[in-house]
C-alpha positions as CSV (number, residue, x, y, z in Angstrom):
1,X,77.2,117.3,157.6
2,X,77.0,121.1,159.5
3,X,74.1,122.1,160.3
4,X,72.2,125.3,162.2
5,X,68.7,126.1,163.5
6,X,66.5,129.4,162.2
7,X,63.7,130.9,164.1
8,X,61.1,129.3,162.5
9,X,62.9,125.6,163.4
10,X,64.2,124.4,159.8
11,X,67.3,123.6,159.8
12,X,69.9,124.8,157.2
13,X,72.4,121.8,156.6
14,X,75.5,122.0,154.5
15,X,77.6,119.3,153.1
16,X,80.4,119.3,150.6
17,X,81.5,117.1,148.4
18,X,83.5,117.2,145.2
19,X,81.5,116.0,141.8
20,X,84.4,114.9,140.4
21,X,85.1,111.7,142.9
22,X,83.1,109.1,144.2
23,X,80.8,110.3,147.4
24,X,83.0,110.5,150.1
25,X,82.7,111.8,154.2
26,X,84.3,114.9,155.0
27,X,88.0,115.0,155.1
28,X,88.1,116.0,158.9
29,X,91.8,116.6,158.9
30,X,95.5,117.6,156.1
31,X,96.5,113.5,156.2
32,X,92.6,112.6,155.1
33,X,92.6,115.3,151.9
34,X,91.2,114.3,149.3
35,X,93.2,114.4,146.0
36,X,92.4,116.4,142.9
37,X,94.3,116.0,139.8
38,X,92.1,119.1,137.9
39,X,93.3,122.6,138.6
40,X,89.6,123.5,137.9
41,X,86.8,121.1,139.9
42,X,83.4,121.9,141.5
43,X,82.3,121.4,145.1
44,X,78.7,120.8,145.9
45,X,76.7,121.6,148.5
46,X,73.2,120.4,149.6
47,X,70.0,122.4,151.8
48,X,67.6,121.5,153.8
49,X,64.3,122.8,150.9
50,X,63.0,124.2,153.8
51,X,65.6,126.5,154.5
52,X,65.2,128.2,150.9
53,X,65.9,130.6,149.7
54,X,69.5,131.3,149.8
55,X,70.2,134.8,150.2
56,X,74.1,134.2,149.9
57,X,76.8,131.6,149.4
58,X,80.1,132.2,150.1
59,X,83.3,129.8,150.0
60,X,86.4,130.4,151.6
61,X,89.7,128.5,151.3
62,X,92.9,128.6,152.8
63,X,96.6,127.5,151.5
64,X,98.3,127.5,154.8
65,X,96.4,125.2,157.4
66,X,94.0,128.0,158.5
67,X,96.7,130.5,159.3
68,X,94.9,132.7,156.8
69,X,91.5,132.7,154.8
70,X,90.4,133.8,151.5
71,X,87.2,134.9,150.4
72,X,87.4,132.9,146.9
73,X,83.5,133.5,145.3
74,X,79.9,134.3,145.9
75,X,77.7,131.5,144.1
76,X,75.6,134.2,142.5
77,X,73.1,131.5,141.7
78,X,72.8,130.2,145.1
79,X,72.8,126.8,143.3
80,X,75.2,124.2,143.9
81,X,78.0,123.2,142.8
82,X,80.4,126.1,143.0
83,X,83.8,126.2,140.6
84,X,87.1,126.5,142.1
85,X,89.8,127.3,140.1
86,X,93.2,126.6,141.9
87,X,95.6,129.7,142.0
88,X,98.3,126.7,142.6
89,X,98.9,123.2,143.5
90,X,99.3,121.6,147.3
91,X,97.2,121.7,150.1
92,X,93.9,123.8,150.0
93,X,91.5,123.8,153.3
94,X,87.7,125.3,152.2
95,X,84.9,126.2,154.5
96,X,81.3,126.5,153.4
97,X,78.8,129.6,154.5
98,X,75.5,129.6,153.5
99,X,72.9,132.6,154.5
100,X,69.0,132.5,154.6
101,X,66.5,135.4,156.2
102,X,67.9,133.8,160.0
103,X,71.2,134.1,159.4
104,X,74.3,132.7,158.3
105,X,75.1,128.7,159.0
106,X,78.5,130.0,160.6
107,X,80.8,132.8,161.2
108,X,83.4,133.7,158.6
109,X,86.6,131.9,159.4
110,X,89.8,133.1,161.5
111,X,93.0,132.3,161.8
112,X,92.8,129.4,163.4
113,X,89.7,127.9,162.5
114,X,89.5,124.6,160.7
115,X,88.1,124.0,157.9
116,X,85.1,121.8,157.0
117,X,86.9,119.9,154.1
118,X,90.3,119.2,153.0
119,X,91.4,118.6,149.9
120,X,95.3,118.4,147.9
121,X,95.3,119.6,144.5
122,X,97.9,118.2,141.7
123,X,97.5,119.0,138.3
124,X,100.8,118.6,136.8
125,X,101.7,115.6,135.8
126,X,105.2,114.0,136.7
127,X,108.0,114.2,133.9
128,X,110.2,111.2,133.2
129,X,113.3,110.4,131.2
130,X,114.0,106.5,131.0
131,X,117.1,106.2,129.9
132,X,118.7,103.1,127.8
133,X,119.0,99.7,128.9
134,X,122.1,97.8,129.0
135,X,122.4,94.3,129.8
136,X,125.1,92.7,132.1
137,X,125.7,90.1,134.7
138,X,126.9,90.0,138.2
139,X,128.5,86.4,139.7
140,X,126.7,84.6,136.2
141,X,123.6,85.9,136.3
142,X,122.1,88.1,133.9
143,X,121.1,91.7,134.9
144,X,119.0,94.4,133.2
145,X,120.4,97.7,134.4
146,X,117.2,99.9,134.1
147,X,117.8,103.8,134.5
148,X,115.8,107.0,135.1
149,X,115.2,110.7,135.8
150,X,111.7,111.3,137.3
151,X,110.8,114.7,138.0
152,X,107.5,116.3,140.0
153,X,106.7,118.6,143.0
154,X,104.5,116.2,145.1
155,X,106.0,112.5,144.1
156,X,104.8,110.1,146.5
157,X,107.3,108.5,148.7
158,X,107.7,105.2,146.4
159,X,106.6,106.3,143.4
160,X,107.9,104.3,140.8
161,X,106.8,101.1,139.0
162,X,108.4,99.2,136.7
163,X,106.3,96.9,134.2
164,X,107.6,94.7,131.3
165,X,106.1,92.9,128.4
166,X,107.2,90.6,125.4
167,X,106.3,91.6,121.9
168,X,104.0,90.7,120.2
169,X,102.4,90.4,124.0
170,X,100.6,93.3,124.9
171,X,100.2,92.5,128.9
172,X,102.4,94.2,131.0
173,X,103.7,92.8,134.0
174,X,105.9,93.9,136.8
175,X,109.1,93.6,137.2
176,X,109.2,94.0,140.9
177,X,106.2,93.5,142.9
178,X,106.2,96.8,145.6
179,X,106.5,100.3,144.3
180,X,110.2,101.7,144.5
181,X,111.6,105.2,145.3
182,X,112.5,107.2,143.0
183,X,116.4,106.3,143.5
184,X,116.5,106.7,139.5
185,X,118.0,102.7,139.3
186,X,117.4,99.2,140.0
187,X,119.2,96.1,138.7
188,X,116.7,93.4,137.4
189,X,117.7,90.3,137.8
190,X,116.1,88.4,134.8
191,X,114.6,85.5,135.1
192,X,116.2,82.3,133.7
193,X,113.5,81.6,131.3
194,X,113.2,85.2,130.0
195,X,115.2,85.7,126.5
196,X,114.5,87.5,123.3
197,X,113.0,90.9,123.2
198,X,111.8,92.1,126.3
199,X,109.6,95.7,126.7
200,X,110.2,97.9,129.3
201,X,108.4,101.1,130.6
202,X,108.5,103.3,134.0
203,X,105.4,104.1,135.8
204,X,105.5,107.5,137.5
205,X,102.7,108.5,140.5
206,X,102.3,111.9,142.4
207,X,100.3,112.7,145.5
208,X,97.5,114.0,143.2
209,X,96.9,110.9,141.6
210,X,98.8,111.4,138.0
211,X,100.1,108.7,136.6
212,X,102.5,108.8,133.9
213,X,104.0,106.2,131.7
214,X,107.6,106.6,129.7
215,X,108.0,105.5,126.2
216,X,109.0,101.6,126.4
217,X,112.1,100.4,125.4
218,X,113.1,97.3,124.0
219,X,116.1,95.4,125.0
220,X,117.7,91.8,123.2
221,X,117.8,89.6,126.2
222,X,121.1,87.4,125.4
223,X,121.5,84.1,127.1
224,X,124.1,83.6,128.7
225,X,125.5,79.8,129.3
226,X,125.2,78.8,133.0
227,X,128.0,79.1,135.5
228,X,127.4,77.8,139.0
229,X,127.9,80.6,141.2
230,X,130.5,79.3,143.5
231,X,132.7,79.2,140.5
232,X,131.6,82.4,138.9
233,X,132.6,84.3,142.4
234,X,136.0,83.2,141.8
235,X,136.5,84.0,138.8
236,X,135.4,87.6,139.5
237,X,137.2,87.6,142.1
238,X,140.8,86.5,140.7
239,X,143.1,88.2,138.4
240,X,143.6,87.5,135.2
241,X,146.0,84.6,134.5
242,X,148.5,83.9,131.7
243,X,150.2,80.8,132.1
244,X,149.1,77.5,129.7
245,X,147.9,75.5,132.5
246,X,145.1,78.5,132.8
247,X,144.6,79.0,129.2
248,X,141.2,77.1,128.7
249,X,139.7,79.6,131.7
250,X,140.8,82.9,129.8
251,X,140.1,81.6,126.1
252,X,138.5,84.6,124.0
253,X,134.7,84.1,123.9
254,X,134.7,81.1,126.7
255,X,132.1,81.7,129.7
256,X,134.7,82.4,132.0
257,X,136.7,84.9,129.5
258,X,133.5,86.8,129.2
259,X,132.9,87.0,132.8
260,X,136.3,88.4,133.4
261,X,135.5,90.7,130.6
262,X,132.2,92.0,132.2
263,X,134.2,92.8,135.5
264,X,136.6,94.6,133.3
265,X,134.2,96.6,131.8
266,X,132.5,97.6,135.2
267,X,135.7,98.7,136.6
268,X,136.1,101.0,133.4
269,X,132.9,102.5,133.9
270,X,133.7,103.3,137.5
271,X,137.0,104.7,135.9
272,X,135.5,106.8,133.8
273,X,132.8,108.5,136.4
274,X,136.3,109.1,138.2
275,X,137.9,110.9,135.4
276,X,141.0,107.9,135.0
277,X,140.7,107.8,131.5
278,X,143.8,105.9,130.4
279,X,143.5,103.5,133.7
280,X,139.7,102.9,132.2
281,X,141.1,102.3,128.4
282,X,143.6,100.2,129.7
283,X,140.9,97.9,131.2
284,X,138.8,98.0,128.4
285,X,141.4,96.8,126.2
286,X,142.1,93.7,128.3
287,X,138.3,93.2,128.1
288,X,137.6,93.3,123.7
289,X,140.9,90.7,124.1
290,X,138.6,88.4,126.2
291,X,135.2,88.9,124.6
292,X,136.3,90.9,121.2
293,X,132.3,90.9,120.7
294,X,131.9,93.7,123.5
295,X,130.3,96.5,120.8
296,X,129.6,98.6,124.3
297,X,133.5,98.1,125.1
298,X,135.0,99.4,122.2
299,X,132.7,102.3,122.1
300,X,133.2,103.0,125.6
301,X,136.9,103.0,124.5
302,X,136.2,105.8,122.1
303,X,134.8,107.7,124.3
304,X,137.8,107.9,126.9
305,X,140.4,108.1,124.0
306,X,138.7,111.4,122.8
307,X,138.7,112.8,126.3
308,X,142.6,112.1,126.4
309,X,142.9,114.0,123.1
310,X,143.5,110.9,120.6
311,X,140.0,111.3,118.4
312,X,142.1,109.3,115.6
313,X,142.5,106.1,117.5
314,X,138.7,107.4,118.7
315,X,137.4,107.0,116.0
316,X,138.9,104.1,115.0
317,X,137.1,102.5,118.3
318,X,133.8,104.0,117.1
319,X,134.4,102.1,113.8
320,X,134.7,99.0,115.2
321,X,132.1,99.1,117.9
322,X,129.8,100.0,114.7
323,X,130.7,96.8,112.7
324,X,129.8,94.7,115.7
325,X,126.0,96.2,116.3
326,X,125.8,98.8,113.1
327,X,123.0,100.3,115.2
328,X,124.7,101.3,118.7
329,X,123.6,105.2,119.3
330,X,126.2,105.7,121.6
331,X,129.2,104.3,118.6
332,X,127.3,106.3,115.9
333,X,127.1,109.2,118.0
334,X,130.6,109.5,119.2
335,X,132.1,108.8,115.4
336,X,129.9,111.7,113.9
337,X,131.2,113.7,116.8
338,X,134.7,113.4,115.0
339,X,133.7,113.3,111.6
340,X,132.3,116.9,112.4
341,X,135.0,117.9,114.0
342,X,136.9,116.6,110.9
343,X,135.1,118.8,108.9
344,X,133.5,115.7,107.3
345,X,130.0,117.1,107.4
346,X,128.5,114.6,105.0
347,X,129.4,111.3,106.9
348,X,128.5,113.0,110.4
349,X,125.2,113.7,108.9
350,X,124.7,110.3,107.5
351,X,125.3,108.4,110.8
352,X,122.7,110.9,112.7
353,X,120.5,110.1,110.3
354,X,121.1,106.4,111.4
355,X,120.3,107.2,114.5
356,X,117.0,109.0,113.8
357,X,115.9,106.3,111.4
358,X,115.4,104.0,114.9
359,X,114.8,106.7,117.2
360,X,113.0,109.6,115.3
361,X,112.2,111.2,119.2
362,X,115.9,111.6,119.7
363,X,115.6,115.5,120.9
364,X,119.2,115.9,121.0
365,X,120.4,114.1,118.0
366,X,118.0,116.0,115.7
367,X,119.9,119.0,117.2
368,X,123.6,118.1,116.2
369,X,122.0,117.2,113.0
370,X,121.1,121.2,112.8
371,X,124.3,122.1,114.0
372,X,125.7,120.0,111.2
373,X,123.5,121.5,108.4
374,X,124.6,124.8,109.4
375,X,128.0,123.9,109.2
376,X,126.6,122.9,105.2
377,X,125.3,126.1,104.7
378,X,122.0,124.3,104.4
379,X,119.8,126.9,106.7
380,X,116.4,125.0,105.7
381,X,117.3,121.8,107.1
382,X,119.0,123.3,110.1
383,X,115.6,125.0,111.0
384,X,113.3,122.0,110.4
385,X,116.0,120.1,112.4
386,X,115.8,122.6,115.7
387,X,112.3,122.9,115.2
388,X,112.1,118.9,115.7
389,X,114.5,119.0,118.9
390,X,112.4,121.5,120.4
391,X,109.0,119.1,119.8
392,X,109.9,115.6,119.4
393,X,110.4,114.9,123.3
394,X,109.1,117.3,125.9
395,X,110.9,115.6,128.5
396,X,114.1,116.9,127.0
397,X,114.1,120.0,128.8
398,X,117.5,121.2,127.9
399,X,117.4,120.6,124.3
400,X,114.2,122.1,123.7
401,X,115.9,125.4,125.2
402,X,118.9,125.0,123.0
403,X,117.0,124.6,120.3
404,X,114.8,127.4,120.6
405,X,118.1,129.5,121.3
406,X,119.2,128.4,118.4
407,X,116.1,129.1,116.5
408,X,116.1,132.7,117.7
409,X,119.3,133.5,116.8
410,X,118.7,132.2,113.0
411,X,115.3,134.3,113.3
412,X,117.5,137.4,114.4
413,X,120.3,137.0,111.8
414,X,117.5,136.8,109.2
415,X,116.1,139.8,110.5
416,X,119.4,142.0,110.3
417,X,120.6,140.8,106.9
418,X,120.9,143.3,104.5
419,X,121.6,142.5,100.9
420,X,124.7,143.7,99.0
421,X,122.7,144.6,95.9
422,X,125.3,142.4,94.1
423,X,128.6,144.3,95.3
């Protein structure tokens, strides 16, 4: 509380508090700044009754820690509160000056003066994109690979929490006890008793106290055969053997062969990231010989075959993946891409619609379906698809921008179209 005494012994007392928050003591330093999640908020002040009436109420603020000061507003009714509209996000310092017949409560703030109270304003919630879950194994233990992209100008140092539940249970539980840094990845070693459907979501918090949850994803957690860790370690690091004596260890579908297949799959993914597609294809072919049920291996093989210019074999690989998992997004999208390339637009549209039946908020697929509709000459359907692509997922910024460009182009073409009067 700030005070000064008039000549009549009547103190003029000033106290700043935020009506949107629990009453608190004055934030004396930037490190103690009060966090506010709204662009517009109220500052209350209290005045000793004997100091009334007030002649002038002025609120000053700084956004550069007191180097410069701005006179925000004169409170015309001279009654608490003052509503402040933040011009931007970030750290604000406030000083309130009240004046009655005896004079002001303090001097106009000068460069270098310390504000009476500090607050941190952050009214934009984070953006989070939750990438598809993938189950794998590491030395015989089941692992769920969790990947995300979180964006915000004011993220905390450890802004990420990951939660899960098992439908129909509605209670969310923490995957890991402590909050995580925004690394974009976490490999969850699944508890031994966890199996069946598992819903996962990402929670992101910023410095202003904004929190946002991603849309949940549901994974079907498979049960792996138990393999002693010391044996799994030897299998994962040893080369694939083909002698008759070792046949049981590499028999397709056996625990050891599945583990070796996973190792080969991981090697192929690393090769793919380096652009070594042909070597990656070789690893995947070895993997599916050991574990023929690996739909993801066939799908990734299709992607790599397409990258090396072999669309026919790529399509065959995608179709093999779809026989094992008819709803696999990557295989459906890959096969649709090749059918579109082959001018089989009805088949491409059918595959894309299969994805949308399960994932109706997939903005990228809506845009792909719009492109197919353009090739089919269905302008109405194309416009509808592009419109949905621009609306269904606010986090898909790139897709939204591309979809809007397509809509603008279609509008321009329509405006410029001149009928030929039958000629």
